[in-house]
N, CA and C of each residue as an Amber inpcrd file, in Angstrom:
protein
   318
  37.5860000  77.6840000 -62.5630000  37.2180000  77.2790000 -61.2390000
  35.7200000  77.4850000 -60.9880000  35.2060000  78.5420000 -61.5190000
  33.7860000  78.8030000 -61.3530000  32.9480000  77.6860000 -61.9920000
  33.3670000  77.2920000 -63.1700000  32.6350000  76.2300000 -63.8640000
  32.6980000  74.9280000 -63.0740000  33.8130000  74.6520000 -62.5040000
  33.9820000  73.4350000 -61.7270000  33.0610000  73.4510000 -60.5040000
  33.0020000  74.5430000 -59.7860000  32.1430000  74.6720000 -58.6010000
  30.6750000  74.6030000 -59.0200000  30.3530000  75.2530000 -60.1440000
  28.9760000  75.2020000 -60.6480000  28.5990000  73.7670000 -61.0140000
  29.4990000  73.0550000 -61.6420000  29.2330000  71.6750000 -62.0340000
  29.0140000  70.7950000 -60.8140000  29.8320000  71.0140000 -59.7640000
  29.6680000  70.2420000 -58.5280000  28.3390000  70.5750000 -57.8630000
  27.9690000  71.8540000 -57.8460000  26.6970000  72.2680000 -57.2450000
  25.5260000  71.6470000 -58.0000000  25.5820000  71.6710000 -59.3280000
  24.5020000  71.0950000 -60.1410000  24.4500000  69.5840000 -59.9390000
  25.5980000  68.9410000 -59.8910000  25.6310000  67.4890000 -59.6670000
  25.0600000  67.1480000 -58.2980000  25.3810000  67.9690000 -57.3000000
  24.8400000  67.7420000 -55.9500000  23.3330000  67.8840000 -55.9170000
  22.8210000  68.9080000 -56.5780000  21.3720000  69.1040000 -56.6290000
  20.6870000  67.9630000 -57.3780000  21.2880000  67.5180000 -58.4310000
  20.7150000  66.4040000 -59.1970000  20.6890000  65.1140000 -58.3660000
  21.7480000  64.8840000 -57.5960000  21.7750000  63.6660000 -56.7870000
  20.7380000  63.7410000 -55.6760000  20.5080000  64.9190000 -55.1070000
  19.4500000  65.0740000 -54.0970000  18.0830000  64.8540000 -54.7220000
  17.9160000  65.3410000 -55.9060000  16.6400000  65.1630000 -56.6070000
  16.3480000  63.7080000 -56.8850000  17.3650000  62.9660000 -57.3020000
  17.1440000  61.5480000 -57.5980000  16.8940000  60.7580000 -56.3230000
  17.5230000  61.1750000 -55.1960000  17.2710000  60.5000000 -53.9250000
  15.8380000  60.7540000 -53.4680000  15.3790000  61.9950000 -53.6700000
  13.9960000  62.3070000 -53.3090000  13.0320000  61.5280000 -54.1910000
  13.3820000  61.4030000 -55.4630000  12.5550000  60.6280000 -56.3870000
  12.5310000  59.1610000 -55.9810000  13.6620000  58.6490000 -55.5680000
  13.7450000  57.2480000 -55.1490000  12.8870000  57.0140000 -53.9030000
  12.9040000  57.9820000 -52.9890000  12.0740000  57.8430000 -51.7930000
  10.6030000  57.9030000 -52.1650000  10.2540000  58.7850000 -53.0750000
   8.8680000  58.9170000 -53.4970000   8.3890000  57.6360000 -54.1750000
   9.2360000  57.0410000 -55.0080000   8.8950000  55.7970000 -55.6760000
   8.7230000  54.6780000 -54.6560000   9.5980000  54.6440000 -53.6660000
   9.4850000  53.6290000 -52.6200000   8.1950000  53.7870000 -51.8320000
   7.8160000  55.0260000 -51.5350000   6.5760000  55.2700000 -50.8060000
   5.3720000  54.8510000 -51.6390000   5.4350000  55.1520000 -52.9420000
   4.3310000  54.7520000 -53.8180000   4.2250000  53.2370000 -53.9000000
   5.3550000  52.5780000 -53.9820000   5.3620000  51.1180000 -54.0570000
   4.7800000  50.5070000 -52.7880000   5.1770000  51.0370000 -51.6530000
   4.6650000  50.5240000 -50.3810000   3.1720000  50.7950000 -50.2440000
   2.7340000  51.9680000 -50.6770000   1.3060000  52.2840000 -50.6230000
   0.5130000  51.3430000 -51.5240000   1.0870000  51.0320000 -52.6910000
   0.4260000  50.1120000 -53.6150000   0.3220000  48.7110000 -53.0030000
   1.4140000  48.2640000 -52.3560000   1.4020000  46.9510000 -51.7050000
   0.3720000  46.9170000 -50.5750000   0.2840000  48.0150000 -49.8250000
  -0.6930000  48.0730000 -48.7340000  -2.1150000  48.0060000 -49.2810000
  -2.3530000  48.6820000 -50.3930000  -3.6700000  48.6310000 -51.0300000
  -4.0210000  47.2300000 -51.4940000  -3.0570000  46.5350000 -52.0700000
  -3.2920000  45.1680000 -52.5240000  -3.5680000  44.2320000 -51.3560000
  -2.8160000  44.4290000 -50.2660000  -3.0340000  43.5880000 -49.0780000
  -4.4270000  43.8300000 -48.5070000  -4.8580000  45.0890000 -48.5040000
  -6.1990000  45.4110000 -48.0120000  -7.2600000  44.7670000 -48.8910000
  -7.0510000  44.8150000 -50.1920000  -7.9870000  44.2050000 -51.1310000
  -8.0880000  42.6980000 -50.9000000  -6.9420000  42.0440000 -50.6990000
  -6.9390000  40.5990000 -50.4460000  -7.6170000  40.2710000 -49.1250000
  -7.3900000  41.1170000 -48.1170000  -8.0420000  40.8840000 -46.8230000
  -9.5530000  41.0050000 -46.9650000 -10.0000000  41.9560000 -47.7740000
 -11.4390000  42.0990000 -48.0280000 -12.0140000  40.8720000 -48.6970000
 -11.2790000  40.3200000 -49.6610000 -11.7420000  39.1050000 -50.3330000
 -11.7990000  37.9370000 -49.3550000 -10.7930000  37.8170000 -48.4960000
 -10.7750000  36.7360000 -47.5110000 -11.9550000  36.8630000 -46.5550000
 -12.2670000  38.0910000 -46.1490000 -13.4020000  38.3120000 -45.2530000
 -14.7000000  37.9240000 -45.9450000 -14.8330000  38.2970000 -47.2090000
 -16.0370000  37.9350000 -47.9570000 -16.1590000  36.4220000 -48.0960000
 -15.0550000  35.7480000 -48.3650000 -15.0790000  34.2840000 -48.4710000
 -15.4820000  33.6490000 -47.1440000 -14.9500000  34.1770000 -46.0510000
 -15.2830000  33.6310000 -44.7350000 -16.7680000  33.8250000 -44.4400000
 -17.3010000  34.9810000 -44.7830000 -18.7250000  35.2430000 -44.5540000
 -19.5860000  34.3220000 -45.4060000 -19.1510000  34.0810000 -46.6320000
 -19.9110000  33.1980000 -47.5260000 -19.9500000  31.7840000 -46.9590000
 -18.8110000  31.3020000 -46.4770000 -18.7600000  29.9520000 -45.9200000
 -19.5640000  29.8550000 -44.6270000 -19.5320000  30.8920000 -43.8170000
 -20.3260000  30.8890000 -42.5870000 -21.8110000  30.8470000 -42.9180000
 -22.2150000  31.5790000 -43.9470000 -23.6160000  31.5580000 -44.3720000
 -24.0380000  30.1880000 -44.8550000 -23.1720000  29.5330000 -45.6100000
 -23.4870000  28.1830000 -46.0920000 -23.6300000  27.2110000 -44.9280000
 -22.7410000  27.3280000 -43.9400000 -22.8070000  26.4370000 -42.7840000
 -24.1080000  26.6550000 -42.0170000 -24.5200000  27.9050000 -41.8710000
 -25.7690000  28.2140000 -41.1750000 -26.9530000  27.6300000 -41.9350000
 -26.9480000  27.7710000 -43.2510000 -28.0430000  27.2440000 -44.0600000
 -28.1290000  25.7260000 -43.9450000 -26.9810000  25.0650000 -43.9740000
 -26.9770000  23.6080000 -43.8480000 -27.4950000  23.1750000 -42.4820000
 -27.1090000  23.8960000 -41.4380000 -27.5810000  23.5750000 -40.0900000
 -29.0820000  23.7650000 -39.9630000 -29.5980000  24.8270000 -40.5880000
 -31.0350000  25.0850000 -40.5500000 -31.8030000  23.9900000 -41.2690000
 -31.2990000  23.5660000 -42.4320000 -31.9560000  22.4900000 -43.1730000
 -31.9680000  21.1980000 -42.3670000 -30.8550000  20.9170000 -41.6990000
 -30.7550000  19.6950000 -40.9050000 -31.7480000  19.7290000 -39.7400000
 -31.8710000  20.8780000 -39.0930000 -32.8150000  21.0130000 -37.9820000
 -34.2540000  20.8830000 -38.4800000 -34.5350000  21.4190000 -39.6530000
 -35.8800000  21.3130000 -40.2170000 -36.2230000  19.8580000 -40.5180000
 -35.2600000  19.1130000 -41.0390000 -35.4990000  17.6910000 -41.3040000
 -35.7560000  16.9240000 -40.0130000 -35.0140000  17.2590000 -38.9620000
 -35.1950000  16.5740000 -37.6830000 -36.5870000  16.8590000 -37.1250000
 -37.0560000  18.0980000 -37.2610000 -38.3850000  18.4600000 -36.7790000
 -39.4570000  17.7520000 -37.6010000 -39.2430000  17.6960000 -38.9160000
 -40.2000000  17.0420000 -39.7920000 -40.3100000  15.5540000 -39.4750000
 -39.1970000  14.9430000 -39.1240000 -39.1730000  13.5070000 -38.8410000
 -39.5240000  13.1800000 -37.3970000 -39.8680000  14.1940000 -36.5960000
 -40.2080000  13.9500000 -35.1960000 -41.4740000  13.0870000 -35.1180000
 -41.5710000  12.2930000 -34.0890000 -42.7050000  11.3910000 -33.9140000
 -43.9380000  12.1960000 -33.5300000 -44.9800000  12.0380000 -34.3220000
 -46.2320000  12.7220000 -34.0230000 -47.2000000  11.7480000 -33.3610000
 -48.0230000  12.3100000 -32.5750000 -48.9870000  11.5220000 -31.8230000
 -50.3800000  12.0170000 -32.1760000 -51.3610000  11.1490000 -32.1090000
 -52.7470000  11.5420000 -32.3690000 -53.3900000  11.9720000 -31.0530000
 -53.9500000  13.1740000 -31.0570000 -54.5920000  13.7430000 -29.8710000
 -56.0910000  13.8290000 -30.1080000 -56.8790000  13.5910000 -29.0620000
 -58.3280000  13.7380000 -29.1230000 -58.6840000  15.1570000 -28.7230000
 -59.4340000  15.8290000 -29.5750000 -59.8050000  17.2130000 -29.3260000
 -61.1300000  17.2920000 -28.5720000 -61.3900000  18.4400000 -27.9820000
 -62.6100000  18.6650000 -27.1960000 -63.8520000  18.5030000 -28.0610000
 -63.7970000  18.9430000 -29.3320000 -64.9740000  18.8670000 -30.2030000
 -65.1780000  17.4930000 -30.8280000 -64.3810000  16.5020000 -30.4490000
 -64.5600000  15.1350000 -30.9160000 -63.6810000  14.7590000 -32.1010000
 -62.9530000  15.6850000 -32.6630000 -62.0650000  15.3680000 -33.7770000
 -60.7050000  14.9410000 -33.2420000 -59.8550000  14.4850000 -34.1440000
 -58.4980000  14.1220000 -33.7550000 -57.5180000  15.0020000 -34.5090000
 -56.3420000  15.1760000 -33.9310000 -55.3050000  16.0020000 -34.5430000
 -53.9560000  15.3530000 -34.2760000 -53.0690000  15.4410000 -35.2540000
 -51.7290000  14.8900000 -35.0670000 -50.7450000  16.0290000 -34.8240000
 -49.9840000  15.8870000 -33.7540000 -48.9700000  16.8840000 -33.4200000
 -47.9000000  16.2250000 -32.5760000 -46.7270000  16.8270000 -32.5680000
 -45.6280000  16.3120000 -31.7690000 -45.8180000  16.6910000 -30.3060000
 -46.2420000  17.9260000 -30.0720000 -46.4390000  18.4140000 -28.7050000
 -47.9120000  18.6280000 -28.4130000 -48.2940000  18.4210000 -27.1940000
 -49.6800000  18.6140000 -26.7900000 -50.0880000  20.0730000 -26.9600000
 -49.1710000  20.9730000 -26.7250000 -49.4690000  22.4000000 -26.8500000
 -49.8280000  22.7910000 -28.2820000 -49.3250000  22.0500000 -29.2540000
 -49.6070000  22.3680000 -30.6530000 -50.8290000  21.6310000 -31.1950000
 -51.3650000  20.7060000 -30.4620000 -52.4850000  19.8910000 -30.9270000
 -53.8130000  20.5920000 -30.6740000 -54.7580000  20.3830000 -31.5670000
 -56.1410000  20.8360000 -31.4320000 -56.2740000  22.3430000 -31.2110000
 -55.4180000  23.1270000 -31.7870000 -55.4890000  24.5810000 -31.6070000
 -56.7840000  25.1550000 -32.1650000 -57.2260000  24.6310000 -33.2950000
 -58.4470000  25.1370000 -33.9320000 -59.6980000  24.3580000 -33.5170000
 -59.5860000  23.4480000 -32.5590000 -60.7100000  22.5840000 -32.1680000
 -61.0510000  22.7110000 -30.6860000 -60.6130000  23.7320000 -30.0350000
 -60.9700000  23.9460000 -28.6290000 -60.0080000  23.3320000 -27.6380000
 -58.9050000  22.8060000 -28.0960000 -57.9140000  22.2370000 -27.1930000
 -57.9970000  20.7230000 -27.1240000 -57.0890000  20.1540000 -26.3470000
 -57.0140000  18.7110000 -26.1970000 -57.9820000  18.2750000 -25.1040000
 -58.7110000  17.1880000 -25.3820000 -59.6620000  16.6380000 -24.4200000
 -58.8830000  16.0070000 -23.2700000 -59.3380000  16.2650000 -22.0630000
 -58.6720000  15.7090000 -20.8850000 -58.8260000  14.1920000 -20.8830000
 -57.7370000  13.5040000 -20.6250000 -57.7630000  12.0490000 -20.5790000
 -58.1650000  11.6100000 -19.1760000 -58.9960000  10.5960000 -19.1090000
 -59.3790000  10.1190000 -17.7730000 -58.1790000   9.5210000 -17.0580000
 -58.0970000   9.8010000 -15.7760000 -56.9810000   9.2790000 -14.9980000
 -57.2000000   7.8000000 -14.7220000 -56.1340000   7.0490000 -14.7880000
 -56.2080000   5.6070000 -14.5350000 -56.3340000   5.3610000 -13.0510000
 -57.1780000   4.3950000 -12.7070000 -57.3560000   4.0380000 -11.2960000
 -56.2480000   3.0770000 -10.8960000 -55.7050000   3.2940000  -9.7340000
 -54.6600000   2.4130000  -9.2690000 -55.1200000   1.4750000  -8.2150000
């Protein structure tokens, strides 16, 4: 009878041990899955940032082309030279400014 009770006690302890092991394995598996999901989320964030950067670069290039293709006008400078610029404020900066145009008589 003693052997039988001892065998049952040992079997009970072994079954508790395997259940604890099973829980530990499940926790490790879930932790591993969480780590992988975090890694994938990091990659997705990096991809999104890369695409956003490309879009910004393309927009900047497009704006630069539009500025380059803007219509320039020839301005008469105070010192008698001429300068080409899109805006009056940018014309004749190194020549003393834009010469005042005579007002038309009405």
